[in-house]
MDAnalysis code that builds the backbone (N, CA, C; Angstrom):
import MDAnalysis as mda
import numpy as np

u = mda.Universe.empty(222, n_residues=74, atom_resindex=np.repeat(np.arange(74), 3), trajectory=True)
u.add_TopologyAttr("name", ["N", "CA", "C"] * 74)
u.add_TopologyAttr("resid", np.arange(1, 75))
u.add_TopologyAttr("resname", ["MET", "SER", "ASN", "LYS", "ASP", "TYR", "LYS", "ALA", "LEU", "ALA", "GLU", "ALA", "ILE", "MET", "THR", "GLU", "PRO", "GLU", "PHE", "ARG", "PRO", "ASN", "GLY", "PHE", "VAL", "TYR", "LYS", "HIS", "ILE", "GLN", "GLU", "ALA", "LYS", "SER", "ASP", "SER", "LEU", "VAL", "SER", "ILE", "LYS", "SER", "ALA", "VAL", "ASP", "ASN", "MET", "SER", "ASP", "LEU", "TYR", "ASP", "LEU", "GLU", "ARG", "ASP", "ASP", "ILE", "GLY", "ILE", "ILE", "SER", "ASP", "ILE", "ILE", "LEU", "LYS", "ALA", "PHE", "THR", "ASP", "LYS", "GLN", "LEU"])
u.atoms.positions = np.array([
    [117.739, 89.521, 89.435],
    [117.105, 90.823, 89.229],
    [115.710, 90.599, 88.641],
    [114.736, 91.233, 89.221],
    [113.379, 91.035, 88.736],
    [113.096, 91.958, 87.545],
    [112.055, 91.621, 86.824],
    [111.671, 92.410, 85.662],
    [110.512, 93.338, 85.974],
    [110.350, 93.687, 87.232],
    [109.244, 94.545, 87.628],
    [109.474, 95.973, 87.159],
    [108.387, 96.617, 86.786],
    [108.430, 98.023, 86.401],
    [108.171, 98.845, 87.664],
    [109.256, 99.202, 88.340],
    [109.134, 99.885, 89.635],
    [108.447, 101.236, 89.515],
    [108.699, 101.937, 88.430],
    [108.069, 103.246, 88.247],
    [106.554, 103.096, 88.130],
    [106.116, 102.113, 87.366],
    [104.677, 101.868, 87.209],
    [104.055, 101.426, 88.529],
    [104.753, 100.582, 89.268],
    [104.257, 100.149, 90.573],
    [104.154, 101.340, 91.530],
    [105.171, 102.190, 91.537],
    [105.158, 103.372, 92.404],
    [103.996, 104.289, 92.036],
    [103.773, 104.474, 90.744],
    [102.670, 105.329, 90.302],
    [101.328, 104.753, 90.717],
    [101.184, 103.439, 90.635],
    [99.934, 102.791, 91.054],
    [99.730, 102.940, 92.560],
    [100.777, 102.720, 93.326],
    [100.693, 102.827, 94.777],
    [100.359, 104.261, 95.193],
    [100.884, 105.223, 94.469],
    [100.627, 106.628, 94.812],
    [99.173, 107.038, 94.595],
    [98.376, 106.185, 93.948],
    [96.946, 106.484, 93.800],
    [96.148, 106.029, 95.017],
    [96.804, 105.289, 95.914],
    [96.138, 104.805, 97.122],
    [95.827, 105.976, 98.064],
    [94.789, 105.837, 98.884],
    [94.365, 106.936, 99.774],
    [95.473, 107.499, 100.673],
    [96.394, 106.665, 101.110],
    [97.466, 107.122, 102.003],
    [98.336, 108.203, 101.369],
    [98.405, 108.201, 100.042],
    [99.293, 109.115, 99.327],
    [98.573, 110.338, 98.753],
    [97.280, 110.372, 98.872],
    [96.498, 111.504, 98.372],
    [96.431, 112.592, 99.437],
    [96.048, 113.819, 99.050],
    [95.895, 114.887, 100.045],
    [95.030, 114.417, 101.217],
    [95.492, 114.734, 102.409],
    [94.877, 114.337, 103.680],
    [95.126, 112.880, 104.056],
    [95.857, 112.155, 103.225],
    [96.212, 110.779, 103.563],
    [97.388, 110.751, 104.530],
    [97.597, 109.606, 105.155],
    [98.640, 109.415, 106.162],
    [100.019, 109.874, 105.679],
    [100.461, 109.354, 104.568],
    [101.803, 109.678, 104.062],
    [101.868, 111.127, 103.599],
    [100.856, 111.552, 102.878],
    [100.807, 112.929, 102.371],
    [100.971, 113.922, 103.517],
    [100.219, 113.705, 104.603],
    [100.290, 114.616, 105.755],
    [101.678, 114.607, 106.389],
    [102.262, 113.414, 106.536],
    [103.592, 113.330, 107.141],
    [104.628, 114.102, 106.326],
    [104.550, 113.980, 105.030],
    [105.510, 114.677, 104.177],
    [105.261, 116.181, 104.217],
    [104.012, 116.567, 104.108],
    [103.665, 117.983, 104.080],
    [104.031, 118.682, 105.391],
    [103.758, 118.016, 106.513],
    [103.984, 118.619, 107.822],
    [105.374, 118.331, 108.382],
    [106.127, 117.502, 107.688],
    [107.483, 117.138, 108.107],
    [107.514, 116.670, 109.561],
    [106.537, 115.859, 109.926],
    [106.434, 115.355, 111.301],
    [107.507, 114.325, 111.624],
    [107.874, 113.552, 110.647],
    [108.895, 112.520, 110.850],
    [109.605, 112.293, 109.528],
    [110.528, 111.366, 109.533],
    [111.261, 111.040, 108.320],
    [110.273, 110.568, 107.251],
    [110.197, 111.285, 106.164],
    [109.246, 110.973, 105.087],
    [109.429, 109.565, 104.546],
    [110.680, 109.156, 104.394],
    [110.949, 107.837, 103.823],
    [110.408, 106.727, 104.729],
    [110.465, 106.934, 106.036],
    [109.959, 105.930, 106.974],
    [108.448, 105.761, 106.808],
    [107.719, 106.866, 106.698],
    [106.267, 106.761, 106.531],
    [105.907, 106.149, 105.181],
    [106.674, 106.475, 104.153],
    [106.434, 105.884, 102.832],
    [106.685, 104.384, 102.875],
    [107.828, 103.979, 103.449],
    [108.155, 102.548, 103.520],
    [107.098, 101.784, 104.312],
    [106.608, 102.376, 105.372],
    [105.572, 101.737, 106.181],
    [104.310, 101.498, 105.355],
    [103.886, 102.517, 104.620],
    [102.685, 102.387, 103.795],
    [102.889, 101.368, 102.666],
    [104.051, 101.432, 102.016],
    [104.335, 100.493, 100.924],
    [104.401, 99.068, 101.467],
    [105.022, 98.903, 102.625],
    [105.103, 97.582, 103.254],
    [103.703, 97.032, 103.535],
    [102.810, 97.893, 104.019],
    [101.438, 97.466, 104.295],
    [100.704, 97.038, 103.033],
    [101.125, 97.549, 101.888],
    [100.478, 97.224, 100.611],
    [101.221, 96.132, 99.842],
    [102.264, 95.578, 100.427],
    [103.118, 94.645, 99.687],
    [102.360, 93.416, 99.184],
    [101.413, 92.910, 99.960],
    [100.637, 91.757, 99.488],
    [99.739, 92.139, 98.319],
    [99.116, 93.297, 98.431],
    [98.210, 93.771, 97.387],
    [98.925, 93.924, 96.044],
    [100.171, 94.401, 96.089],
    [100.930, 94.652, 94.861],
    [101.982, 93.577, 94.578],
    [101.946, 92.485, 95.345],
    [102.869, 91.360, 95.156],
    [104.327, 91.815, 95.174],
    [104.684, 92.542, 96.230],
    [106.042, 93.069, 96.359],
    [106.902, 92.165, 97.234],
    [108.156, 92.051, 96.860],
    [109.141, 91.362, 97.674],
    [109.753, 92.371, 98.634],
    [110.419, 91.913, 99.646],
    [111.055, 92.786, 100.638],
    [111.992, 93.788, 99.966],
    [112.769, 93.346, 98.988],
    [113.718, 94.238, 98.289],
    [113.013, 95.318, 97.475],
    [111.801, 95.035, 97.016],
    [111.055, 95.991, 96.196],
    [110.624, 97.219, 96.998],
    [110.354, 97.024, 98.269],
    [109.785, 98.093, 99.100],
    [110.688, 99.325, 99.143],
    [111.973, 99.131, 99.361],
    [112.913, 100.249, 99.412],
    [113.032, 100.973, 98.086],
    [113.088, 100.211, 97.010],
    [113.230, 100.801, 95.672],
    [112.000, 101.647, 95.349],
    [110.830, 101.084, 95.561],
    [109.581, 101.792, 95.262],
    [109.414, 102.994, 96.183],
    [109.771, 102.846, 97.442],
    [109.667, 103.960, 98.397],
    [110.542, 105.127, 97.976],
    [111.738, 104.839, 97.491],
    [112.635, 105.901, 97.014],
    [112.033, 106.639, 95.811],
    [111.411, 105.889, 94.911],
    [110.775, 106.503, 93.732],
    [109.630, 107.413, 94.180],
    [108.832, 106.936, 95.131],
    [107.705, 107.732, 95.630],
    [108.199, 108.984, 96.336],
    [109.232, 108.850, 97.162],
    [109.786, 110.018, 97.853],
    [110.270, 111.055, 96.847],
    [110.952, 110.602, 95.806],
    [111.435, 111.533, 94.779],
    [110.261, 112.220, 94.095],
    [109.199, 111.490, 93.818],
    [108.027, 112.085, 93.170],
    [107.422, 113.165, 94.070],
    [107.307, 112.891, 95.358],
    [106.775, 113.899, 96.286],
    [107.726, 115.086, 96.405],
    [109.024, 114.826, 96.445],
    [110.013, 115.896, 96.553],
    [109.982, 116.789, 95.319],
    [109.842, 116.168, 94.157],
    [109.778, 116.940, 92.910],
    [108.544, 117.815, 92.844],
    [107.438, 117.357, 93.456],
    [106.216, 118.148, 93.495],
    [106.285, 119.249, 94.546],
    [107.213, 119.080, 95.501],
    [107.430, 120.035, 96.592],
    [106.124, 120.412, 97.299],
    [105.595, 119.433, 97.992],
    [104.337, 119.640, 98.732],
    [104.436, 120.794, 99.698],
])
């Protein structure tokens, strides 16, 4: 088990352009064009090198991000 702070990582990733208004993920969630979790995982996967994420981290962080967007009810 890693000692990564997934919540902090998710919060940092959510500052990326893809997650801001008019960003790729933001639009997908807002417009419900496809499965929100799939678009989130895709974006997080693309950033995995930047944030030094392992394959297992992507799903955990994506779930946290989805919950944050759901709680905000875009």
